[in-house]
C-alpha positions in Angstrom: 126.5 119.7 92.8 123.7 118.4 90.5 122.6 114.8 91.0 123.2 112.1 88.5 120.0 111.1 86.7 118.5 108.1 85.0 116.4 108.8 81.8 113.9 106.2 80.9 112.5 106.0 77.4 110.0 103.4 76.2 109.9 102.4 72.6 107.3 100.4 70.7 107.8 100.0 66.9 109.8 103.2 66.7 112.6 102.0 64.3 112.4 105.3 62.4 112.7 107.5 65.5 114.9 105.5 67.9 118.4 106.3 66.7 117.7 110.1 66.5 116.1 110.2 69.9 118.9 108.3 71.7 121.6 110.4 70.0 119.8 113.6 70.9 119.2 112.6 74.5 122.8 111.6 74.9 124.0 114.9 73.3 121.8 117.1 75.6 122.4 115.0 78.7 125.9 113.6 78.4 126.3 112.4 82.0 122.9 110.7 82.4 122.2 107.0 82.5 119.8 106.3 79.6 117.6 103.3 79.8 115.8 102.3 76.6 112.9 99.9 77.1 111.9 97.9 74.1 108.3 97.2 74.7 108.0 94.1 72.5 108.6 95.9 69.2 108.0 93.8 66.1 110.3 96.0 63.9 114.1 96.8 64.1 113.8 98.9 67.3 115.8 96.6 69.5 118.5 96.0 66.9 119.0 99.8 66.6 119.1 100.3 70.3 121.9 97.7 70.6 124.1 99.9 68.4 124.5 102.3 71.3 127.1 100.9 73.7 126.4 103.6 76.3 122.6 102.9 76.5 121.1 100.4 78.8 118.6 98.1 77.2 115.6 96.4 78.8 113.6 94.3 76.3 110.2 92.8 76.8 109.3 89.5 74.9 105.9 91.0 74.1 104.1 94.3 74.1 103.1 95.1 77.7 102.3 98.8 77.4 103.9 102.2 78.2 103.2 101.9 81.9 105.0 98.6 82.2 107.9 99.9 80.3 108.2 103.1 82.4 107.9 101.1 85.6 110.5 98.6 84.6 112.9 101.4 83.9 112.2 103.0 87.2 112.8 99.8 89.1 116.1 99.2 87.2 117.4 102.8 87.4 120.8 103.2 89.0 120.2 106.8 90.2 117.6 108.1 92.6 116.5 110.9 90.3 114.6 109.5 87.3 113.3 111.3 84.2 110.5 109.8 82.1 110.0 110.7 78.5 108.3 109.4 75.3 110.1 107.5 72.5 108.1 109.0 69.7 110.3 112.1 69.2 107.6 114.6 70.5 109.3 115.2 73.9 112.4 117.4 73.6 115.3 116.0 75.7 116.8 119.5 75.8 114.1 120.3 78.4 115.4 117.7 80.8 118.2 119.8 82.5 115.7 122.5 83.3 113.2 120.0 84.9 116.0 118.3 86.8 117.1 121.7 88.2 113.5 122.5 89.3 113.4 119.0 91.0 115.6 120.5 93.7 112.5 122.4 95.0 109.8 119.8 94.5 109.2 116.1 95.2 107.9 115.6 91.6 108.2 117.8 88.5 106.0 117.5 85.4 106.2 119.2 82.1 103.2 120.5 80.3 103.1 120.9 76.5 103.2 124.7 75.8 102.2 124.4 72.1 100.6 121.1 71.3 101.7 119.7 67.9 98.6 117.4 67.6 95.5 117.7 65.5 92.4 119.4 66.9 90.6 116.1 67.6 93.4 114.9 69.9 93.6 118.4 71.6 89.8 118.3 72.3 89.9 114.7 73.5 92.8 115.6 75.8 91.0 118.6 77.4 88.0 116.5 78.1 90.1 113.7 79.5 92.0 116.2 81.8 88.8 117.8 83.0 87.2 114.4 83.7 90.3 113.0 85.5 90.5 116.0 87.8 86.8 115.7 88.6 87.4 112.1 89.8 90.9 112.3 91.3 91.2 115.9 92.5 94.7 116.2 91.2 96.3 119.4 90.0 98.0 118.1 86.9 97.7 120.4 83.9 98.7 117.9 81.3 98.6 114.3 82.4 99.3 113.2 78.8 102.8 114.7 78.8 105.2 111.9 79.7 108.1 114.2 80.5 108.4 114.0 84.3 111.1 113.9 87.0 110.4 111.6 90.1 112.6 110.1 92.7 113.0 106.3 92.8 112.2 106.3 96.5 108.6 107.4 95.6 108.0 104.2 93.7 106.4 102.9 96.9 103.4 105.3 96.3 102.7 103.8 92.8 100.7 100.7 92.0 101.4 99.6 88.5 98.6 99.0 86.1 97.9 99.7 82.4 97.6 103.4 81.7 99.3 104.1 85.1 101.3 106.9 83.4 98.2 109.1 83.2 97.4 108.7 86.9 100.8 108.4 88.6 100.9 112.0 89.6 97.4 111.7 91.2 98.8 108.9 93.3 101.9 110.8 94.3 99.9 114.0 95.1 97.5 111.9 97.1 100.5 110.6 99.1 101.3 114.2 100.0 104.2 114.9 97.6 104.8 118.4 96.3 104.4 119.0 92.6 106.0 121.5 90.3 104.8 122.0 86.7 106.7 123.8 83.9 106.2 124.4 80.2 108.1 122.2 77.8 108.6 122.0 74.1 106.3 119.7 72.1 107.3 118.6 68.6 105.4 117.1 65.7 105.9 113.4 65.3 108.5 112.9 62.6 107.7 109.3 61.7 105.1 106.6 62.4 101.7 107.0 64.0 100.5 107.1 67.5 99.7 103.8 69.1 96.5 105.3 70.7 93.2 106.3 69.1 90.6 108.6 70.6 88.1 105.8 70.9 90.6 103.6 72.6 91.6 106.3 75.1 87.9 107.1 75.9 87.0 103.4 76.4 90.0 102.7 78.6 89.5 106.0 80.4 86.1 105.0 81.8 87.4 101.9 83.4 90.6 103.6 84.6 88.7 106.4 86.3 86.5 103.9 88.2 89.6 102.0 89.2 91.7 105.0 90.2 88.9 106.5 92.2 88.5 103.4 94.3 92.3 103.0 94.6 92.9 106.6 95.9 90.2 106.1 98.5 91.9 102.8 99.7 95.6 103.7 99.1 97.9 103.4 102.1 99.7 106.8 102.4 103.0 106.0 104.0 104.6 108.9 105.9 107.1 110.8 103.8 110.6 109.4 104.5 109.3 106.2 106.1 111.8 103.4 105.3 109.8 100.7 103.6 112.9 99.0 102.3 115.9 97.7 104.3 118.9 99.5 102.9 121.4 97.4 104.8 
């Protein structure tokens, strides 16, 4: 029997997208717990989330970033199997059941965008970023920028939260010895709004992140798989 899942979706100023995304996610995953994280939005995002009685809301008083939003959702998830996805409408929630099924065979499952619906500058910047990240971290992730992932809540112990963690969480999990499955997923053009990231911003942050993550992976404590860090009594 398939496990119950928690789906975590961060939103930042996505008032034009939020209702459609939540409706579509519920339609394609009717039994899932859905956690919408309002990351300090300044528009009507939070008000629109509250219209859904079957959606859990976590709301930040100010914008803390996608990593903080995802981590808060993971900590508060009710189920052990957690799905991460974007709130900008580009991830397709219809891909979630397939990834969840594959999670039966791996510790962590990642989607990679089969046909990127971004402009050529973003695609080139992404390829450079992926190549550089792999050079420093040695991870095997094909598409670190794809938020659509399935991880178990018990593996939170291998993650150290920091800004832009979402780009390096799989490197930390692989470094801890977890097995990784990667599968193609749908990528859709953004229907409304603009990305909160620019190429220059990504590049500048990436330099500092790579220095930090390289140091961190060399110093990270790798707890044995299954080691009970938390008292469950």
